[in-house]
N, C-alpha and C positions, 0 to 999 in steps of 0.2 A: 691599380692604375686604370683599370676598365670602369670601376665604379665612379672614379672622380671624372672621367671623360662623360659618363652618362649623365651624371649630375650636371655638369657644366652645359651639356647639350639641352637638357630639360630646362634649365634656368633660361637659356637663350631663346628657346622656343615660347616659354611663358612670358618674356619680357614684353614683346610688342603687344600681345593681348592685354597686359596688365596696363601698359602705358595708354592704349586707346581707351579702356574703361575708365580711367583717371582724368581723360581730357574732355571736359563738357564742350570745347569749342569744336569738337569733332562729330557732334550729333546731327549735323546736316548732311542728309544723303547726298551722294554726287551728282544725282540727277537734278536736285534743287539748286545746287551751286552752279550747274552747267545752265539751268533755265535762267537764273538771275544773270549769269555772265553775257549769255546771248541777248537778254532784253537790254542790259547795261551797254553792251556793243551797238545795239540797233540804235540807241539814243545818242551815244557818245563817239562813236567811230568805229571803223572795222580794221584798225591796225593792231599789230602784235603789241604795241605799247598801250593802245586802249584795253586789250584783253587783259594785260598785266594788272592795270588799274582796277578793271572791273573784278577780277579776281581777289586783289587785295581788298576791295570794298566788301564783297561777300565774307571773306574771311574775317574782316573787322567787325561786321555786323554779327557774325557767328559768335564772337567773343563776348558781345553785349546781350544779344536777344536770344533766349533758348528757341530750340527749333519749334516746339509747340506754339510758342507765341508768335513766332514768325509765320507760321501756317496760318494761325488765326487772323493776323493782320492782313496778310495777302487775301485771305478769303473774303473778309470784309471789303477790301479795296476792289476786289473783281466784282463782289456783288453790288456794290453801290454805283458802279460803273453801268450797270444794266438800266437803273433808274425806275421810276415809277413808284406807285403807292406800296407795293409789296415789299420794297427794301427800306421803306422809311424807317421801321424799327431799327435797322442796322445804323441808320444814320444818327439816330437820335439816343441811342443807348451809350451811356457812360463808359461800360465796360468795353464796347467796340472802339470808342473814342480813344480809351487808354492804350488798347493794342495798337492802333494806327500812330498814335502819337509816339510811342516807344519805338516803333520802327523808323518813323521818320527822324526822330532824334539821332537814332544809331545810323541812318543812312547819311544825314548831316555831318555827322562826326566821321564816318567812313570817307566822304567827299574831301573833307579838310585833310585827312591822313594820306588818301591814296591818289587824289587828283590835284 
């Protein structure tokens, strides 16, 4: 009886870790999601409903764009905002254009679903 209880307890402890490892949509750190939600709310409104929509949006984006690609696209977007000759390579690169295009496409889909 004690062995069975121990096996069940170990299985229950292992289940959440296994589920998290198998879920690729959960690879965005909480801080990245919070940053997105705060920026989204600054643009769309400061109500509880706006927060829910913004949370829905980042969750939707996380299902489409892997976190590494999200970071690359955000880095490109922030760098290009600086302007000047030094960032011209970012603007012209096909690779960076692809990162940004993928993120913008995911954001557009998220807007249709969540807003």
